[in-house]
C-alpha positions in Angstrom: -2.8 23.1 12.1 -6.5 22.8 13.7 -5.9 22.8 17.3 -9.9 22.0 18.1 -10.7 19.1 20.3 -12.9 17.4 17.7 -11.5 13.9 17.0 -9.8 13.5 13.5 -8.9 10.4 11.5 -5.1 11.3 10.9 -3.2 9.9 7.9 0.7 9.7 7.6 1.6 9.3 3.9 -0.1 11.4 0.8 0.9 8.3 -1.6 -2.0 6.2 -3.3 -2.8 4.6 0.0 -2.9 7.5 2.0 -5.2 9.4 -0.7 -7.4 6.4 -1.2 -8.3 6.5 2.5 -8.8 10.4 2.6 -11.1 9.8 -0.2 -12.8 6.9 1.8 -13.0 8.9 5.0 -14.2 12.2 3.5 -17.0 10.7 1.4 -18.3 9.5 5.0 -18.2 12.9 5.9 -15.3 12.5 8.9 -12.8 15.0 9.7 -9.4 13.7 8.1 -6.1 15.3 8.8 -3.0 14.1 6.1 0.4 14.1 7.2 3.3 14.2 4.7 6.8 16.0 4.1 8.1 18.2 1.6 5.4 20.3 -0.3 1.9 20.4 -0.4 -0.4 18.6 -2.7 -3.8 18.4 -3.9 -6.3 16.5 -1.3 -9.8 15.9 -1.5 -12.1 19.0 -0.1 -12.0 19.3 3.4 -8.8 17.5 4.1 -6.3 19.1 6.5 -3.0 18.8 5.3 -0.1 19.2 7.6 3.6 19.1 6.2 6.3 17.8 8.6 9.0 15.3 9.6 7.2 12.1 11.0 10.8 10.9 12.2 10.6 13.4 14.8 8.6 12.4 18.1 8.0 15.8 19.2 6.1 16.8 15.7 4.0 13.3 15.6 3.2 13.7 19.5 1.6 17.3 18.7 0.1 16.2 15.2 -1.8 13.4 17.0 -2.8 15.4 19.6 -6.6 14.9 19.0 -6.5 11.8 16.4 -9.1 9.0 17.0 -7.4 6.6 14.7 -4.0 7.0 12.7 -3.4 5.3 9.5 0.2 4.5 8.8 0.8 4.7 5.0 4.3 6.1 4.9 7.5 5.0 4.0 10.6 5.8 2.0 11.4 5.4 -1.6 11.6 1.7 -3.0 15.1 1.4 -2.5 16.7 -0.6 0.7 19.3 1.6 1.5 16.6 4.2 2.1 14.5 1.8 4.1 17.5 1.0 6.2 18.3 4.4 7.3 14.7 6.2 7.1 11.9 3.2 8.1 13.0 2.6 11.7 13.2 6.4 12.7 9.7 6.7 11.0 8.0 3.9 12.6 9.3 4.8 16.1 8.1 8.5 15.3 4.6 7.5 14.1 4.4 5.1 17.0 5.4 7.8 19.9 2.5 9.8 18.0 -0.1 7.0 18.7 1.2 6.2 22.4 1.0 9.9 23.0 -2.4 10.2 21.8 -3.9 6.9 22.8 -5.2 6.5 19.2 -5.6 3.3 17.3 -2.8 2.7 14.8 -3.3 0.7 11.6 -0.5 0.0 9.6 -0.5 -0.9 6.1 1.8 -3.6 5.7 3.2 -5.9 2.8 3.4 -9.7 3.1 7.3 -9.6 2.9 8.0 -10.6 6.1 7.0 -14.0 5.6 9.4 -14.9 2.6 8.9 -17.7 0.5 6.2 -20.0 1.7 4.3 -23.4 0.7 0.7 -22.9 0.0 -1.7 -19.7 0.7 -0.3 -17.2 3.2 -2.1 -16.8 6.4 -1.8 -14.6 9.5 -0.3 -17.5 11.7 3.0 -17.9 9.5 6.2 -16.8 11.3 8.8 -14.3 9.9 11.1 -16.4 7.8 12.1 -13.7 5.3 15.7 -13.9 4.2 15.5 -10.8 2.1 16.7 -7.6 3.2 13.4 -6.0 2.5 11.4 -9.0 4.1 13.9 -9.0 7.0 13.1 -5.4 7.4 9.5 -5.7 7.1 9.3 -8.0 10.0 11.1 -5.9 11.9 8.9 -3.0 11.4 6.1 -4.9 12.4 7.4 -6.6 15.3 8.4 -3.0 16.6 4.7 -1.8 16.7 3.5 -5.4 18.1 6.1 -5.2 21.0 4.6 -1.7 22.0 0.9 -3.3 21.9 2.4 -6.2 23.8 3.8 -3.7 26.4 0.3 -2.1 26.6 1.6 1.2 25.3 -0.3 1.3 21.9 -3.4 0.1 20.2 -2.0 -1.5 17.2 -3.7 -3.2 14.0 -1.8 -4.6 11.0 -3.1 -4.7 7.7 -1.6 -7.0 5.0 -1.7 -6.6 1.3 -0.7 -8.5 -1.6 1.1 -6.4 -4.9 -1.7 -3.7 -5.4 -3.1 -1.7 -8.2 -5.4 0.8 -8.7 -5.9 4.6 -8.7 -2.6 6.6 -8.4 -0.6 3.1 -8.0 2.4 4.0 -10.5 5.6 2.0 -8.8 4.0 -1.5 -8.4 4.5 -4.9 -10.4 0.8 -3.7 -11.7 1.1 -0.5 -12.2 2.5 2.1 -15.1 4.7 -0.5 -16.8 1.7 -2.6 -17.5 -1.1 0.2 -17.8 0.3 2.5 -19.8 1.8 0.4 -22.5 -1.7 -1.5 -22.4 -3.5 1.5 -22.9 -1.8 2.4 -26.0 -2.0 -0.9 -27.5 1.6 -1.8 -26.6 3.2 -4.8 -24.6 2.5 -4.8 -21.1 5.3 -5.5 -19.1 4.9 -7.9 -16.0 6.9 -9.8 -14.1 7.9 -13.5 -13.8 5.8 -16.6 -14.7 2.4 -15.3 -15.8 0.8 -18.5 -15.7 1.3 -19.0 -11.8 -1.7 -17.8 -9.3 -1.0 -14.7 -8.2 -3.1 -12.4 -5.5 -3.4 -8.6 -6.4 -5.0 -6.4 -4.1 -7.0 -3.5 -5.1 -6.1 -0.2 -3.7 -9.4 0.8 -3.0 -10.1 -2.4 -0.8 -6.9 -2.0 1.1 -8.2 1.4 2.0 -11.4 0.2 2.8 -10.3 -2.6 5.1 -8.1 -0.2 6.9 -10.9 2.2 7.9 -12.9 -1.0 9.1 -10.2 -2.3 11.0 -9.9 1.3 12.6 -13.8 0.8 13.4 -13.4 -2.5 15.6 -11.8 -3.0 18.9 -11.6 -6.6 18.3 -9.5 -6.2 15.5 -6.6 -4.5 17.8 -3.4 -6.4 18.5 -3.8 -8.6 15.7 -2.4 -9.0 11.8 -5.2 -9.1 8.9 -4.9 -9.9 5.5 -7.1 -7.5 3.7 -9.7 -9.3 1.4 -8.7 -9.8 -2.4 -10.9 -10.7 -5.7 -10.4 -14.2 -6.6 -6.4 -15.2 -7.4 -6.1 -15.5 -10.8 -2.6 -16.3 -12.9 -1.1 -12.8 -13.7 -1.8 -13.7 -17.6 -5.5 -14.0 -16.8 -5.3 -10.9 -15.1 -3.8 -9.1 -18.0 -6.5 -10.7 -20.3 -9.4 -8.9 -18.3 -7.1 -5.7 -18.6 -6.9 -6.0 -22.5 -10.6 -7.1 -22.6 -11.4 -4.0 -20.9 -9.8 -2.1 -23.2 -11.2 -3.8 -26.3 -7.6 -4.6 -27.6 -6.0 -7.8 -28.3 -4.0 -8.9 -25.4 -0.1 -8.2 -25.6 2.0 -9.2 -22.6 5.8 -10.3 -21.4 6.8 -11.7 -18.1 10.5 -10.7 -17.3 12.4 -13.0 -15.5 15.7 -12.5 -13.4 17.9 -12.0 -16.0 15.4 -9.2 -17.8 15.2 -7.6 -14.4 18.8 -7.4 -14.1 19.2 -5.8 -17.4 16.1 -3.4 -16.5 17.8 -2.5 -13.6 20.7 -0.4 -15.2 18.1 1.8 -16.2 15.1 1.5 -13.9 16.1 1.6 -10.0 12.9 0.0 -8.8 13.5 -3.2 -11.4 17.0 -3.7 -9.5 15.4 -3.4 -6.2 12.8 -6.1 -7.0 15.4 -8.9 -8.0 15.6 -10.0 -4.6 11.8 -10.5 -4.1 11.5 -12.4 -7.5 10.6 -15.6 -5.7 7.2 -14.2 -5.3 6.6 -14.6 -9.2 8.5 -17.8 -9.5 6.0 -20.0 -7.6 2.3 -19.6 -6.8 1.5 -16.5 -4.4 -1.8 -17.1 -2.5 -3.1 -14.8 0.1 -5.7 -16.1 2.4 -8.2 -13.3 3.6 -10.6 -15.7 5.3 -10.0 -14.6 8.8 -11.0 -10.8 7.6 -13.9 -12.1 5.5 -15.1 -14.2 8.5 -14.9 -11.4 11.0 -15.9 -8.2 8.9 -17.3 -9.6 5.4 -15.8 -9.9 2.1 -15.4 -6.3 0.7 -13.2 -7.0 -2.2 -14.0 -5.3 -5.6 -14.2 -8.0 -8.5 -10.9 -7.5 -11.0 -13.1 -6.3 -13.9 -14.4 -3.5 -12.2 -11.3 -2.7 -10.4 -9.4 -2.7 -13.7 -12.4 -0.5 -14.9 -11.6 2.2 -12.3 -8.0 2.0 -12.7 -8.1 2.4 -16.6 -10.3 5.4 -16.2 -7.5 7.0 -13.7 -4.4 6.4 -16.0 -6.3 8.0 -18.9 -6.6 11.1 -16.7 -3.2 10.9 -15.8 -2.0 10.2 -19.3 -3.8 13.5 -20.3 -1.9 15.5 -18.1 0.2 17.9 -20.0 2.8 18.8 -17.3 4.3 17.5 -14.2 2.5 19.6 -12.1 -0.8 18.4 -13.3 0.6 14.8 -12.9 1.2 15.5 -9.2 -2.7 16.2 -9.0 -3.3 12.6 -9.6 -0.4 11.1 -7.9 0.4 12.8 -4.6 3.7 12.0 -3.1 5.9 9.8 -4.6 7.9 9.0 -1.6 5.3 8.5 1.3 3.6 5.6 -0.3 3.3 2.2 1.5 5.6 -0.7 -0.2 
């Protein structure tokens, strides 16, 4: 690990969000340190990689020593039993590093904590989740904000909807949509395709988190990151097939199909309790961010185009080792 006193931008997590932030910061010429567990992965040129256990406060306090901003993009696999055992100590470990270093902590969060709501979601909503994952997300966010209110840490929470983009495989708008579509087959989406549903482009989430890390006024608040205009999932998939110059083929899996799929696909079983998001309009209000920092959202057509390019390169990889160059860490990826 680089022990110089030069301030660095530190990222916990080498999944798609962490890697998107690393690319964005590297393009700005900023020194970047990425922290992950397990084996090393290929990173943007110049990014320092440190492996270790982020649940260990002694490790996080050391690795965060000269951090200016800490981006928390880490999380266990999408299984609640892993969340229940791994997420709280991970949250406490990263928080300990932020407290010891005095660095700003930008946390990449989801919208799960709000639960099922009527109307667009905004930052003033209470935590009212009834699902296991929703209650856990609310608890994790409150852990950080409690430290802020106690004057111990400089915390910012950035919330995003279901995201898609380069490196995003395990998402409702991930591999089971893009890979079949590129192959001219049926894209397997979730729920009622004709309801409006906000989707977040991973590049916009990364850029928004960096912007929040640059502004003192963002500290101590929750921010919904900007998204392109909310449209229905069917409209979104129609745009995808239009970019591919292929006739649209799509299917929206309901609860029964998700239960059946859960016998073979663990992520499907884990998604059943969150199906309310796809059975009613799911709209995110990001006007607070836009008013403060501007609308940095990427139009869906442009974001889909970039995502298609990434997936085509990914599909050309012939070995698992080659694929890992594109996907990074399957565990440390938020949400």
